[in-house]
C-alpha positions in Angstrom: -1.2 112.6 156.4 -2.2 112.0 160.0 -0.3 113.9 162.8 -0.8 113.0 166.4 0.6 115.5 168.9 1.2 114.5 172.6 2.8 116.4 175.5 4.9 115.1 178.3 5.1 117.5 181.3 3.6 120.2 179.0 0.1 120.9 177.9 -0.4 120.9 174.2 -2.4 124.0 173.4 -4.3 124.5 170.2 -1.7 127.0 169.1 1.1 124.5 169.4 -1.0 121.8 167.7 -1.7 124.1 164.8 2.0 125.1 164.5 3.0 121.4 164.4 0.4 120.8 161.7 1.6 123.7 159.5 5.3 122.9 159.9 5.0 119.2 159.2 2.5 119.6 156.3 5.4 120.0 153.9 6.5 116.4 154.6 3.5 115.2 152.6 5.0 116.4 149.3 7.7 113.7 149.4 5.5 110.6 149.2 2.0 109.9 147.8 1.3 107.1 150.2 -0.3 107.9 153.6 2.2 109.1 156.3 1.6 108.8 160.0 3.5 111.2 162.3 3.6 110.9 166.1 5.0 114.1 167.8 6.0 114.2 171.4 6.6 117.6 173.0 8.4 117.6 176.3 10.1 119.9 178.7 13.7 119.1 179.8 14.8 122.2 181.6 16.2 124.5 180.3 15.4 123.1 176.9 12.2 122.2 175.1 12.3 119.0 173.2 10.3 117.8 170.2 10.5 114.2 169.0 8.7 112.6 166.0 8.3 109.2 164.6 7.2 108.9 161.0 5.7 105.8 159.7 5.1 105.0 156.0 5.0 101.9 153.8 6.5 99.6 156.4 9.3 102.1 157.3 9.8 104.1 160.5 12.0 107.2 160.8 12.7 109.0 164.1 14.1 112.4 164.8 14.4 114.7 167.8 15.3 118.3 168.4 15.9 120.5 171.4 15.9 124.3 171.7 15.3 127.1 174.2 11.8 127.7 172.8 9.2 125.1 171.8 8.5 126.8 168.5 12.2 126.7 167.6 12.4 123.0 168.6 9.5 122.3 166.3 11.2 124.2 163.5 14.4 122.2 163.9 12.4 119.0 164.1 10.6 119.8 160.8 13.9 120.5 159.1 15.4 117.2 160.3 12.4 115.2 159.2 12.5 116.8 155.8 16.2 115.9 155.4 15.5 112.4 156.5 12.7 111.9 154.1 14.7 113.3 151.2 17.6 111.0 152.1 15.3 108.0 152.2 13.7 108.9 148.9 17.1 109.1 147.3 18.0 105.7 148.6 14.8 104.3 147.1 15.7 105.6 143.6 18.1 103.2 141.8 20.7 105.4 140.1 22.4 102.4 138.4 19.4 101.6 136.2 20.2 104.1 133.5 20.5 103.3 129.8 23.6 101.5 128.8 24.6 99.4 125.8 25.1 96.4 128.1 21.5 96.5 129.3 19.9 97.1 126.0 22.0 94.5 124.1 23.3 97.0 121.5 27.0 96.1 121.4 29.1 97.6 118.7 
């Protein structure tokens, strides 16, 4: 997984970059294919904003979060992205492909 962290009106310190890396590392468990994440941290007084765009297998997902503290905004963003990826993964699984007599041809 590749994570790019950028700042707008805020300097991205190594501590912030490491925090983003650790919080978004759990997104990797949902898919085996490579995931690219672009994170934008910005300051919109009085809130701190965190936005992310996730790209994988021809799909793009976007989420944003705002909070009083930048670390809290990153936490909210990680939770939103986790929910989005779980929702996308559930959509990919076809729940109507189960075993049935009509599909197997075993009519009684």
